[in-house]
MARDO-537415 format. One record per atom (N, C-alpha, C, O): residue number from 0; residue in three letters; x, y, z negated. Coordinates in steps of 0.05 Angstrom, whole numbers, always signed. Layout:
<rs>
R   i  aa     px     py     pz
R NUM ALA      X      Y      Z
...
</rs>
This chain:
<rs>
R   i  aa     px     py     pz
R   0 MET    +19    -24     -2
R   0 MET     +1     +0     +0
R   0 MET    +21    +26     +4
R   0 MET    +19    +45    +21
R   1 GLU    +39    +23    -15
R   1 GLU    +56    +48    -16
R   1 GLU    +68    +53    +11
R   1 GLU    +68    +75    +20
R   2 ASP    +79    +31    +23
R   2 ASP    +94    +34    +48
R   2 ASP    +72    +49    +68
R   2 ASP    +79    +69    +80
R   3 GLN    +47    +40    +70
R   3 GLN    +27    +55    +88
R   3 GLN    +22    +82    +76
R   3 GLN    +16   +100    +92
R   4 HIS    +23    +87    +53
R   4 HIS    +26   +115    +45
R   4 HIS    +47   +131    +57
R   4 HIS    +42   +152    +69
R   5 SER    +71   +121    +54
R   5 SER    +99   +134    +67
R   5 SER    +93   +138    +94
R   5 SER    +99   +160   +105
R   6 LEU    +82   +120   +108
R   6 LEU    +80   +120   +141
R   6 LEU    +61   +144   +148
R   6 LEU    +64   +158   +168
R   7 THR    +41   +148   +130
R   7 THR    +25   +165   +141
R   7 THR    +35   +196   +129
R   7 THR    +31   +216   +143
R   8 TYR    +47   +198   +106
R   8 TYR    +63   +221   +100
R   8 TYR    +82   +228   +124
R   8 TYR    +83   +250   +133
R   9 SER    +96   +209   +132
R   9 SER   +120   +213   +152
R   9 SER   +108   +224   +177
R   9 SER   +120   +239   +192
R  10 GLN    +84   +217   +180
R  10 GLN    +71   +227   +211
R  10 GLN    +59   +251   +207
R  10 GLN    +55   +265   +227
R  11 GLN    +51   +257   +185
R  11 GLN    +41   +286   +175
R  11 GLN    +66   +309   +177
R  11 GLN    +62   +332   +185
R  12 GLU    +90   +301   +170
R  12 GLU   +114   +315   +170
R  12 GLU   +123   +321   +193
R  12 GLU   +137   +341   +194
R  13 LEU   +117   +305   +218
R  13 LEU   +127   +309   +240
R  13 LEU   +118   +338   +252
R  13 LEU    +96   +348   +247
R  14 PRO   +135   +348   +265
R  14 PRO   +123   +376   +281
R  14 PRO    +99   +368   +301
R  14 PRO    +99   +348   +315
R  15 PRO    +80   +389   +300
R  15 PRO    +58   +384   +317
R  15 PRO    +65   +391   +347
R  15 PRO    +83   +407   +353
R  16 VAL    +50   +379   +366
R  16 VAL    +47   +387   +391
R  16 VAL    +23   +384   +405
R  16 VAL    +12   +362   +403
R  17 VAL    +12   +405   +419
R  17 VAL    -10   +398   +436
R  17 VAL     +3   +386   +463
R  17 VAL    +25   +392   +474
R  18 THR    -19   +366   +473
R  18 THR    -16   +353   +498
R  18 THR    -39   +364   +513
R  18 THR    -61   +370   +504
R  19 MET    -29   +367   +543
R  19 MET    -53   +373   +566
R  19 MET    -48   +361   +584
R  19 MET    -25   +359   +593
R  20 MET    -71   +347   +597
R  20 MET    -70   +334   +621
R  20 MET    -90   +344   +639
R  20 MET   -114   +339   +638
R  21 PRO    -75   +362   +659
R  21 PRO    -91   +374   +682
R  21 PRO    -98   +354   +699
R  21 PRO    -83   +334   +699
R  22 SER   -116   +355   +714
R  22 SER   -120   +337   +735
R  22 SER   -100   +346   +764
R  22 SER    -96   +370   +768
R  23 PRO    -89   +330   +778
R  23 PRO    -78   +335   +800
R  23 PRO    -84   +361   +815
R  23 PRO   -107   +366   +824
R  24 GLY    -66   +376   +818
R  24 GLY    -72   +400   +840
R  24 GLY    -68   +427   +823
R  24 GLY    -73   +426   +798
R  25 MET    -60   +449   +834
R  25 MET    -54   +475   +822
R  25 MET    -75   +488   +811
R  25 MET    -71   +504   +793
R  26 GLY   -102   +484   +821
R  26 GLY   -123   +498   +814
R  26 GLY   -129   +490   +786
R  26 GLY   -140   +505   +770
R  27 HIS   -122   +464   +779
R  27 HIS   -128   +453   +753
R  27 HIS   -104   +459   +733
R  27 HIS   -109   +459   +708
R  28 LEU    -78   +465   +744
R  28 LEU    -59   +467   +727
R  28 LEU    -56   +495   +720
R  28 LEU    -48   +501   +697
R  29 LEU    -63   +514   +738
R  29 LEU    -57   +537   +727
R  29 LEU    -73   +554   +705
R  29 LEU    -61   +570   +691
R  30 PRO   -101   +548   +702
R  30 PRO   -114   +552   +679
R  30 PRO   -101   +540   +653
R  30 PRO   -101   +554   +633
R  31 MET    -92   +517   +653
R  31 MET    -84   +504   +632
R  31 MET    -58   +517   +624
R  31 MET    -53   +521   +600
R  32 ILE    -43   +523   +642
R  32 ILE    -15   +535   +636
R  32 ILE    -19   +563   +619
R  32 ILE     -5   +570   +601
R  33 GLU    -42   +578   +628
R  33 GLU    -48   +601   +615
R  33 GLU    -56   +602   +587
R  33 GLU    -50   +618   +569
R  34 PHE    -72   +579   +585
R  34 PHE    -81   +571   +555
R  34 PHE    -59   +561   +540
R  34 PHE    -59   +566   +516
R  35 ALA    -40   +547   +550
R  35 ALA    -15   +536   +540
R  35 ALA     +5   +559   +529
R  35 ALA    +16   +557   +507
R  36 LYS     +7   +580   +545
R  36 LYS    +20   +603   +538
R  36 LYS    +11   +617   +516
R  36 LYS    +27   +625   +499
R  37 ARG    -18   +621   +514
R  37 ARG    -32   +634   +489
R  37 ARG    -27   +612   +465
R  37 ARG    -19   +620   +443
R  38 LEU    -30   +592   +469
R  38 LEU    -28   +575   +443
R  38 LEU     +2   +575   +433
R  38 LEU     +9   +574   +410
R  39 SER    +20   +577   +454
R  39 SER    +50   +578   +447
R  39 SER    +57   +606   +431
R  39 SER    +71   +606   +410
R  40 ARG    +47   +628   +443
R  40 ARG    +50   +655   +435
R  40 ARG    +38   +659   +415
R  40 ARG    +51   +671   +397
R  41 HIS    +12   +653   +410
R  41 HIS     -6   +668   +387
R  41 HIS     -8   +647   +364
R  41 HIS    -16   +655   +342
R  42 HIS     +1   +619   +366
R  42 HIS     -1   +603   +347
R  42 HIS    +28   +585   +342
R  42 HIS    +29   +568   +325
R  43 ASN    +47   +592   +358
R  43 ASN    +73   +581   +352
R  43 ASN    +71   +548   +357
R  43 ASN    +85   +532   +345
R  44 LEU    +53   +542   +375
R  44 LEU    +51   +512   +377
R  44 LEU    +63   +500   +405
R  44 LEU    +53   +508   +426
R  45 PRO    +80   +485   +405
R  45 PRO    +93   +474   +428
R  45 PRO    +72   +461   +446
R  45 PRO    +53   +451   +434
R  46 VAL    +72   +459   +470
R  46 VAL    +53   +445   +489
R  46 VAL    +68   +428   +506
R  46 VAL    +89   +437   +515
R  47 THR    +61   +408   +511
R  47 THR    +71   +386   +531
R  47 THR    +49   +380   +551
R  47 THR    +27   +373   +543
R  48 PHE    +56   +381   +576
R  48 PHE    +36   +377   +600
R  48 PHE    +45   +345   +604
R  48 PHE    +68   +337   +601
R  49 LEU    +27   +332   +610
R  49 LEU    +26   +304   +620
R  49 LEU    +11   +303   +647
R  49 LEU    -13   +301   +648
R  50 ILE    +24   +304   +666
R  50 ILE    +13   +311   +690
R  50 ILE     +9   +285   +710
R  50 ILE    +29   +271   +714
R  51 PRO    -15   +279   +721
R  51 PRO    -19   +256   +733
R  51 PRO    -18   +263   +761
R  51 PRO    -27   +285   +769
R  52 THR     -6   +246   +778
R  52 THR     -2   +251   +805
R  52 THR    -11   +227   +825
R  52 THR    -16   +205   +815
R  53 TYR    -14   +232   +850
R  53 TYR    -17   +210   +872
R  53 TYR     +2   +216   +895
R  53 TYR     +7   +200   +913
R  54 ALA    +14   +239   +892
R  54 ALA    +32   +249   +912
R  54 ALA    +58   +263   +903
R  54 ALA    +56   +273   +881
R  55 PRO    +78   +266   +914
R  55 PRO   +100   +281   +901
R  55 PRO    +90   +312   +895
R  55 PRO    +75   +324   +909
R  56 PRO   +101   +320   +874
R  56 PRO    +94   +349   +869
R  56 PRO   +103   +369   +886
R  56 PRO   +126   +366   +894
R  57 SER    +88   +391   +896
R  57 SER    +94   +413   +912
R  57 SER   +118   +428   +901
R  57 SER   +125   +428   +878
R  58 ASN   +128   +440   +919
R  58 ASN   +151   +458   +913
R  58 ASN   +137   +481   +895
R  58 ASN   +148   +489   +875
R  59 ALA   +116   +491   +901
R  59 ALA   +104   +511   +883
R  59 ALA    +99   +499   +854
R  59 ALA   +103   +513   +834
R  60 GLN    +91   +479   +853
R  60 GLN    +82   +466   +827
R  60 GLN   +110   +464   +811
R  60 GLN   +110   +473   +788
R  61 THR   +133   +453   +823
R  61 THR   +157   +446   +811
R  61 THR   +170   +478   +801
R  61 THR   +180   +481   +779
R  62 THR   +168   +496   +818
R  62 THR   +177   +519   +814
R  62 THR   +163   +533   +789
R  62 THR   +175   +544   +772
R  63 LEU   +135   +530   +790
R  63 LEU   +119   +541   +768
R  63 LEU   +123   +527   +741
R  63 LEU   +122   +539   +720
R  64 LEU   +127   +502   +742
R  64 LEU   +133   +489   +715
R  64 LEU   +163   +492   +703
R  64 LEU   +170   +492   +680
R  65 SER   +178   +495   +726
R  65 SER   +209   +502   +715
R  65 SER   +210   +529   +706
R  65 SER   +231   +536   +695
R  66 SER   +191   +547   +708
R  66 SER   +199   +574   +695
R  66 SER   +180   +584   +671
R  66 SER   +179   +607   +661
R  67 LEU   +166   +557   +665
R  67 LEU   +156   +562   +634
R  67 LEU   +173   +568   +613
R  67 LEU   +196   +562   +610
R  68 PRO   +157   +583   +595
R  68 PRO   +176   +587   +565
R  68 PRO   +184   +559   +554
R  68 PRO   +173   +538   +560
R  69 ARG   +206   +563   +537
R  69 ARG   +216   +536   +529
R  69 ARG   +199   +521   +506
R  69 ARG   +207   +501   +495
R  70 PHE   +175   +534   +501
R  70 PHE   +157   +517   +483
R  70 PHE   +137   +500   +500
R  70 PHE   +120   +486   +491
R  71 ILE   +142   +504   +525
R  71 ILE   +119   +490   +542
R  71 ILE   +138   +471   +558
R  71 ILE   +157   +480   +571
R  72 SER   +134   +445   +558
R  72 SER   +147   +423   +573
R  72 SER   +129   +409   +594
R  72 SER   +106   +416   +593
R  73 HIS   +136   +395   +608
R  73 HIS   +121   +378   +624
R  73 HIS   +130   +350   +630
R  73 HIS   +154   +347   +626
R  74 THR   +117   +331   +638
R  74 THR   +124   +304   +649
R  74 THR   +108   +300   +667
R  74 THR    +84   +306   +662
R  75 PHE   +114   +291   +689
R  75 PHE    +98   +277   +713
R  75 PHE    +94   +246   +701
R  75 PHE   +113   +232   +695
R  76 LEU    +71   +241   +699
R  76 LEU    +63   +211   +695
R  76 LEU    +66   +196   +720
R  76 LEU    +65   +207   +742
R  77 SER    +71   +169   +718
R  77 SER    +76   +152   +739
R  77 SER    +55   +156   +761
R  77 SER    +31   +157   +754
R  78 PRO    +62   +159   +788
R  78 PRO    +43   +166   +810
R  78 PRO    +21   +143   +811
R  78 PRO    +27   +119   +810
R  79 ALA     -3   +151   +814
R  79 ALA    -23   +132   +816
R  79 ALA    -24   +121   +845
R  79 ALA    -21   +136   +864
R  80 THR    -27    +95   +848
R  80 THR    -34    +87   +876
R  80 THR    -61    +88   +885
R  80 THR    -79    +77   +873
R  81 LEU    -62   +103   +909
R  81 LEU    -88   +107   +919
R  81 LEU    -90    +95   +949
R  81 LEU   -109   +100   +963
R  82 SER    -69    +78   +958
R  82 SER    -67    +66   +983
R  82 SER    -89    +47   +989
R  82 SER    -92    +39  +1012
R  83 ASP   -105    +40   +968
R  83 ASP   -129    +21   +973
R  83 ASP   -155    +38   +985
R  83 ASP   -176    +27   +994
R  84 LEU   -152    +60   +984
R  84 LEU   -179    +80   +992
R  84 LEU   -174    +85  +1021
R  84 LEU   -153    +86  +1032
R  85 PRO   -202    +87  +1034
R  85 PRO   -200    +93  +1057
R  85 PRO   -190   +127  +1063
R  85 PRO   -193   +145  +1046
R  86 PRO   -180   +129  +1087
R  86 PRO   -165   +157  +1093
R  86 PRO   -188   +183  +1087
R  86 PRO   -182   +206  +1079
R  87 ASN   -213   +174  +1093
R  87 ASN   -230   +198  +1094
R  87 ASN   -245   +201  +1062
R  87 ASN   -268   +209  +1059
R  88 THR   -229   +193  +1041
R  88 THR   -242   +192  +1019
R  88 THR   -244   +220  +1007
R  88 THR   -225   +236  +1009
R  89 GLN   -264   +226   +997
R  89 GLN   -271   +258   +983
R  89 GLN   -248   +265   +965
R  89 GLN   -238   +245   +954
R  90 ILE   -239   +283   +961
R  90 ILE   -220   +298   +945
R  90 ILE   -226   +293   +915
R  90 ILE   -208   +287   +900
R  91 ASP   -250   +296   +907
R  91 ASP   -258   +292   +877
R  91 ASP   -256   +264   +872
R  91 ASP   -248   +256   +850
R  92 THR   -262   +248   +892
R  92 THR   -255   +221   +886
R  92 THR   -223   +212   +878
R  92 THR   -215   +199   +859
R  93 LEU   -210   +223   +898
R  93 LEU   -181   +221   +892
R  93 LEU   -172   +229   +866
R  93 LEU   -159   +215   +850
R  94 ILE   -180   +253   +863
R  94 ILE   -172   +263   +835
R  94 ILE   -183   +248   +809
R  94 ILE   -170   +245   +789
R  95 SER   -205   +241   +812
R  95 SER   -217   +224   +792
R  95 SER   -203   +195   +790
R  95 SER   -201   +184   +768
R  96 LEU   -194   +184   +813
R  96 LEU   -185   +159   +810
R  96 LEU   -153   +163   +801
R  96 LEU   -142   +146   +787
R  97 ALA   -142   +184   +809
R  97 ALA   -113   +188   +805
R  97 ALA   -110   +189   +770
R  97 ALA    -94   +175   +758
R  98 VAL   -129   +205   +757
R  98 VAL   -133   +212   +731
R  98 VAL   -136   +180   +716
R  98 VAL   -120   +171   +699
R  99 LEU   -155   +169   +725
R  99 LEU   -166   +141   +716
R  99 LEU   -141   +120   +721
R  99 LEU   -137   +104   +703
R 100 ARG   -125   +120   +741
R 100 ARG   -103   +102   +744
R 100 ARG    -82   +110   +733
R 100 ARG    -63    +94   +735
R 101 SER    -76   +131   +719
R 101 SER    -56   +146   +705
R 101 SER    -58   +138   +678
R 101 SER    -37   +140   +665
R 102 LEU    -79   +130   +664
R 102 LEU    -84   +127   +637
R 102 LEU    -64   +110   +626
R 102 LEU    -53   +117   +606
R 103 PRO    -58    +86   +637
R 103 PRO    -34    +69   +623
R 103 PRO     -9    +90   +617
R 103 PRO     +0    +94   +595
R 104 SER     -2   +100   +638
R 104 SER    +19   +116   +636
R 104 SER    +16   +143   +616
R 104 SER    +36   +153   +605
R 105 LEU     -5   +150   +614
R 105 LEU    -16   +173   +594
R 105 LEU    -13   +160   +566
R 105 LEU     +0   +172   +548
R 106 ARG    -25   +135   +561
R 106 ARG    -20   +122   +539
R 106 ARG     +9   +120   +530
R 106 ARG    +17   +130   +508
R 107 HIS    +24   +110   +546
R 107 HIS    +54   +104   +541
R 107 HIS    +66   +132   +533
R 107 HIS    +80   +136   +513
R 108 SER    +60   +151   +549
R 108 SER    +71   +181   +542
R 108 SER    +65   +189   +513
R 108 SER    +82   +196   +497
R 109 LEU    +38   +186   +508
R 109 LEU    +26   +195   +481
R 109 LEU    +41   +178   +459
R 109 LEU    +50   +190   +439
R 110 LEU    +44   +153   +462
R 110 LEU    +56   +132   +441
R 110 LEU    +88   +143   +440
R 110 LEU    +98   +148   +418
R 111 SER   +102   +146   +463
R 111 SER   +127   +160   +459
R 111 SER   +130   +187   +445
R 111 SER   +149   +191   +428
R 112 LEU   +114   +203   +451
R 112 LEU   +111   +232   +439
R 112 LEU   +106   +228   +411
R 112 LEU   +119   +241   +395
R 113 SER    +87   +211   +401
R 113 SER    +79   +208   +374
R 113 SER   +101   +198   +355
R 113 SER   +100   +200   +331
R 114 ALA   +120   +187   +371
R 114 ALA   +143   +177   +355
R 114 ALA   +161   +199   +338
R 114 ALA   +173   +196   +316
R 115 VAL   +160   +225   +354
R 115 VAL   +174   +245   +346
R 115 VAL   +158   +273   +341
R 115 VAL   +168   +294   +334
R 116 HIS   +136   +270   +346
R 116 HIS   +117   +290   +341
R 116 HIS    +89   +285   +332
R 116 HIS    +81   +263   +338
R 117 ARG    +76   +298   +321
R 117 ARG    +48   +295   +311
R 117 ARG    +28   +309   +332
R 117 ARG    +24   +333   +335
R 118 VAL    +18   +287   +346
R 118 VAL     +1   +300   +373
R 118 VAL    -24   +312   +357
R 118 VAL    -41   +298   +346
R 119 ALA    -22   +340   +357
R 119 ALA    -49   +353   +347
R 119 ALA    -70   +357   +362
R 119 ALA    -92   +362   +353
R 120 ALA    -66   +355   +389
R 120 ALA    -89   +352   +412
R 120 ALA    -86   +342   +436
R 120 ALA    -64   +344   +447
R 121 LEU   -106   +332   +448
R 121 LEU   -106   +325   +478
R 121 LEU   -125   +342   +487
R 121 LEU   -149   +341   +479
R 122 VAL   -116   +360   +506
R 122 VAL   -135   +375   +524
R 122 VAL   -135   +364   +553
R 122 VAL   -114   +359   +566
R 123 VAL   -158   +362   +563
R 123 VAL   -165   +352   +588
R 123 VAL   -183   +373   +605
R 123 VAL   -198   +389   +593
R 124 ASP   -182   +371   +631
R 124 ASP   -202   +388   +644
R 124 ASP   -226   +368   +651
R 124 ASP   -225   +345   +643
R 125 ILE   -243   +376   +665
R 125 ILE   -268   +358   +674
R 125 ILE   -266   +333   +686
R 125 ILE   -284   +316   +683
R 126 PHE   -243   +328   +702
R 126 PHE   -234   +302   +715
R 126 PHE   -222   +284   +693
R 126 PHE   -221   +260   +698
R 127 GLY   -211   +294   +667
R 127 GLY   -199   +278   +651
R 127 GLY   -213   +265   +630
R 127 GLY   -200   +252   +613
R 128 THR   -236   +266   +628
R 128 THR   -257   +260   +610
R 128 THR   -250   +227   +603
R 128 THR   -251   +219   +580
R 129 ASP   -244   +210   +625
R 129 ASP   -234   +186   +616
R 129 ASP   -211   +181   +597
R 129 ASP   -208   +159   +587
R 130 ALA   -195   +201   +591
R 130 ALA   -179   +203   +570
R 130 ALA   -189   +197   +541
R 130 ALA   -175   +186   +524
R 131 PHE   -215   +206   +537
R 131 PHE   -226   +208   +516
R 131 PHE   -232   +181   +500
R 131 PHE   -236   +179   +476
R 132 ASP   -231   +158   +519
R 132 ASP   -234   +130   +511
R 132 ASP   -205   +125   +497
R 132 ASP   -203   +112   +476
R 133 LEU   -182   +136   +513
R 133 LEU   -156   +132   +504
R 133 LEU   -155   +139   +476
R 133 LEU   -147   +123   +459
R 134 ALA   -163   +165   +470
R 134 ALA   -164   +174   +444
R 134 ALA   -173   +156   +424
R 134 ALA   -161   +150   +403
R 135 ARG   -195   +147   +433
R 135 ARG   -212   +130   +414
R 135 ARG   -193   +102   +409
R 135 ARG   -189    +94   +386
R 136 GLU   -185    +92   +430
R 136 GLU   -168    +68   +430
R 136 GLU   -141    +74   +413
R 136 GLU   -133    +56   +398
R 137 LEU   -129    +96   +414
R 137 LEU   -108    +99   +395
R 137 LEU   -113   +108   +363
R 137 LEU    -96   +119   +348
R 138 ASN   -141   +101   +357
R 138 ASN   -150   +104   +330
R 138 ASN   -146   +131   +324
R 138 ASN   -134   +133   +302
R 139 ALA   -150   +152   +334
R 139 ALA   -145   +183   +328
R 139 ALA   -169   +193   +318
R 139 ALA   -187   +200   +333
R 140 PRO   -171   +193   +288
R 140 PRO   -199   +201   +276
R 140 PRO   -200   +231   +283
R 140 PRO   -179   +243   +286
R 141 LEU   -223   +241   +287
R 141 LEU   -228   +267   +285
R 141 LEU   -224   +283   +262
R 141 LEU   -223   +308   +264
R 142 THR   -222   +273   +241
R 142 THR   -222   +284   +215
R 142 THR   -195   +282   +201
R 142 THR   -192   +289   +177
R 143 SER   -178   +274   +216
R 143 SER   -150   +270   +200
R 143 SER   -130   +292   +208
R 143 SER   -135   +306   +227
R 144 SER   -111   +295   +195
R 144 SER    -92   +312   +197
R 144 SER    -71   +309   +219
R 144 SER    -58   +326   +230
R 145 SER    -72   +281   +223
R 145 SER    -57   +273   +247
R 145 SER    -74   +264   +269
R 145 SER    -74   +240   +276
R 146 LEU    -91   +284   +283
R 146 LEU   -108   +276   +300
R 146 LEU   -102   +281   +328
R 146 LEU    -87   +300   +334
R 147 LEU   -113   +265   +345
R 147 LEU   -114   +266   +376
R 147 LEU   -135   +272   +379
R 147 LEU   -152   +256   +374
R 148 VAL   -145   +301   +389
R 148 VAL   -169   +310   +394
R 148 VAL   -180   +310   +425
R 148 VAL   -168   +326   +440
R 149 PRO   -197   +296   +433
R 149 PRO   -208   +304   +464
R 149 PRO   -224   +327   +462
R 149 PRO   -244   +331   +448
R 150 CYS   -212   +346   +481
R 150 CYS   -226   +375   +482
R 150 CYS   -234   +380   +511
R 150 CYS   -218   +374   +529
R 151 PHE   -252   +389   +515
R 151 PHE   -265   +396   +544
R 151 PHE   -260   +426   +548
R 151 PHE   -271   +442   +534
R 152 CYS   -244   +433   +567
R 152 CYS   -237   +460   +573
R 152 CYS   -245   +468   +597
R 152 CYS   -229   +462   +615
R 153 PRO   -267   +481   +604
R 153 PRO   -274   +493   +627
R 153 PRO   -253   +517   +638
R 153 PRO   -238   +530   +624
R 154 SER   -256   +517   +662
R 154 SER   -238   +536   +677
R 154 SER   -251   +567   +676
R 154 SER   -276   +567   +681
R 155 PRO   -242   +587   +672
R 155 PRO   -211   +591   +663
R 155 PRO   -211   +584   +636
R 155 PRO   -232   +583   +623
R 156 CYS   -187   +578   +627
R 156 CYS   -180   +568   +604
R 156 CYS   -173   +593   +585
R 156 CYS   -171   +589   +561
R 157 THR   -169   +617   +596
R 157 THR   -160   +639   +581
R 157 THR   -183   +649   +566
R 157 THR   -176   +668   +552
R 158 CYS   -207   +642   +565
R 158 CYS   -225   +651   +546
R 158 CYS   -227   +637   +521
R 158 CYS   -243   +644   +503
R 159 LEU   -210   +614   +519
R 159 LEU   -211   +600   +494
R 159 LEU   -191   +609   +477
R 159 LEU   -192   +601   +454
R 160 ALA   -170   +625   +483
R 160 ALA   -151   +631   +465
R 160 ALA   -152   +656   +451
R 160 ALA   -135   +663   +435
</rs>
């Protein structure tokens, strides 16, 4: 029993990090970046972007991500394979499936992060709601101080900070 208490205490002592998973595409990333900047600036919270992909990132995306303040980091999740889909698949279907098929990589990244940080929140956009099940799978109670909170952030996220 004492070992379990020590483990909980240790997790609470880890520095917090807010994780954000935007859907693929600059239109989903930009509002979350603005939200992340506000969280970092006004609340001194580090933010890590966990970005699902199904194609190599664009030059604009990599330039933007490399120019972020030091408290905002990013990781591209393993690319989702969409080669089984017909060539005329709608973009919203591609985005939804890219996020869905990135969940194992997201899970791995969150578990890795939780070894050195207390994951204070998981922020997703409208295409990321499948990650809510992942938060529940990781037994992240919504009332604990070591929580993983599924949040729905409509665009533009700037109104939330």
